[in-house]
C-alpha positions in Angstrom: 151.0 250.3 4.1 149.2 247.8 1.9 150.1 247.2 -1.7 147.9 248.0 -4.7 147.5 244.2 -5.2 146.3 243.8 -1.5 143.9 246.7 -1.9 142.6 245.2 -5.2 142.1 241.8 -3.5 140.1 243.5 -0.7 137.8 245.0 -3.4 137.5 241.6 -5.1 136.6 240.0 -1.7 133.9 242.6 -1.2 132.4 242.2 -4.7 132.5 238.4 -4.5 130.6 238.5 -1.2 127.7 240.3 -2.8 127.0 237.5 -5.2 126.4 239.8 -8.1 124.7 238.8 -11.3 126.5 241.3 -13.5 129.5 243.6 -13.4 129.9 246.4 -16.0 133.3 247.9 -16.3 135.4 250.3 -18.3 138.9 249.1 -19.2 141.4 250.5 -16.7 145.0 249.8 -15.8 144.3 250.8 -12.2 141.5 248.2 -12.0 143.2 245.6 -14.2 143.5 243.0 -11.4 139.9 243.4 -10.3 138.6 243.2 -13.8 140.8 240.2 -14.7 139.4 238.4 -11.6 135.8 239.2 -12.6 136.2 238.2 -16.2 137.8 234.9 -15.2 134.6 233.8 -13.5 131.4 232.5 -15.0 129.4 234.5 -12.4 129.0 237.4 -12.1 128.7 237.9 -15.8 131.2 240.7 -16.5 131.5 242.8 -19.6 133.1 246.0 -20.7 131.1 249.1 -21.6 132.2 252.0 -23.8 131.0 254.9 -21.6 129.9 255.4 -18.0 126.4 256.7 -18.9 125.9 253.6 -21.0 126.6 251.5 -17.8 124.0 253.6 -15.8 121.3 252.7 -18.3 122.2 249.0 -18.5 122.6 248.6 -14.7 119.4 250.4 -14.1 117.5 248.1 -16.5 119.1 245.1 -14.7 118.0 246.4 -11.3 114.4 246.9 -12.7 114.6 243.2 -13.8 115.5 242.2 -10.2 119.2 241.4 -11.0 122.2 242.5 -8.9 124.7 244.6 -10.8 127.7 246.8 -10.1 129.6 249.3 -12.1 133.4 249.2 -11.8 134.9 252.5 -13.1 137.5 255.1 -12.5 136.7 258.4 -10.8 137.8 260.4 -13.9 134.6 259.1 -15.6 132.3 260.3 -12.8 131.5 263.5 -14.7 130.3 261.5 -17.7 127.6 259.7 -15.7 126.1 262.5 -13.6 123.3 263.4 -16.0 122.4 259.8 -16.6 122.6 259.1 -12.9 120.4 262.0 -11.8 117.8 261.7 -14.5 117.1 257.9 -14.4 118.1 255.8 -11.4 118.0 258.6 -8.9 114.8 260.1 -10.2 113.0 256.8 -10.3 114.4 255.3 -7.1 116.5 252.6 -8.8 119.3 251.1 -6.7 122.7 251.5 -8.5 126.0 250.4 -7.1 129.4 251.6 -8.2 132.9 250.7 -7.2 135.0 253.7 -8.3 138.8 253.6 -8.3 140.4 256.9 -7.2 143.1 258.5 -9.2 145.2 261.6 -8.3 147.1 262.2 -5.1 150.6 261.4 -4.1 151.3 258.4 -6.3 149.7 259.7 -9.5 152.0 259.7 -12.5 149.5 261.1 -15.0 149.4 264.9 -14.7 146.1 265.4 -16.5 144.3 263.3 -13.9 144.9 265.8 -11.0 142.6 268.5 -12.5 139.4 266.4 -12.1 140.2 263.5 -9.8 141.4 265.4 -6.8 138.0 267.1 -6.7 135.8 264.0 -7.1 134.5 264.0 -3.6 133.4 267.6 -3.9 131.8 266.9 -7.2 129.9 263.9 -5.7 128.9 266.1 -2.7 127.5 268.8 -5.1 125.6 266.1 -7.0 124.3 264.7 -3.7 125.7 261.3 -4.6 126.0 259.0 -1.5 129.5 257.5 -1.3 131.9 255.8 1.0 135.7 256.2 0.8 138.2 253.4 1.2 141.7 254.8 1.5 144.8 254.7 3.7 142.7 255.8 6.7 140.5 252.8 6.5 142.0 249.5 7.7 142.3 247.0 4.8 140.3 244.4 6.7 137.3 246.7 6.6 137.3 247.2 2.9 135.3 244.0 1.9 132.6 244.6 4.5 132.3 248.3 3.5 131.8 247.3 -0.1 129.0 244.8 0.8 127.4 247.2 3.2 127.4 250.0 0.6 125.8 247.6 -1.9 123.1 246.8 0.7 122.7 250.5 1.4 122.0 251.1 -2.3 119.3 248.4 -2.2 117.6 249.6 1.0 117.6 253.3 0.0 116.9 252.6 -3.6 119.4 255.1 -4.9 122.8 255.3 -6.4 125.7 254.6 -4.0 129.4 254.6 -4.8 132.5 253.3 -3.0 135.6 255.3 -3.8 138.6 253.0 -3.6 142.1 254.2 -3.5 143.9 251.3 -5.1 147.1 253.2 -5.8 147.6 254.5 -2.3 147.8 258.2 -3.3 144.8 259.5 -1.3 145.5 260.4 2.3 
């Protein structure tokens, strides 16, 4: 079983391989290692956002300007961005890429998280959001390439694509 730091490094390796221009993120203790790494570099330009739907608007504008951007958020914010996602980038065929850390499951210490986060895949399915899942069933050495391929998939299909990453090891 890999550690949260090893899983975080696999996410970092995948994001670094994309050669992004921008990364928009919400502060998160689960994603702290990934965010610290991104903020320590001059490229991609990384900056915090206040809400997920704000990130959708900014990242969509960046895509329209020909820039490569990614959102780095937690799954408990997915509900916040669904309207923005479905009425702008999806409706206008704008590629949007998201790395979404999973919460809930076996190692979750925050009881309020379980209500929403354990149903995130069902919510994404209902919203017809294309996603790929990285968890204990996926060998860690495949995480970086899955992230880069998912980014490419968003570009080719010109639609929002998410990668759900279980950094805490709680999802089966």
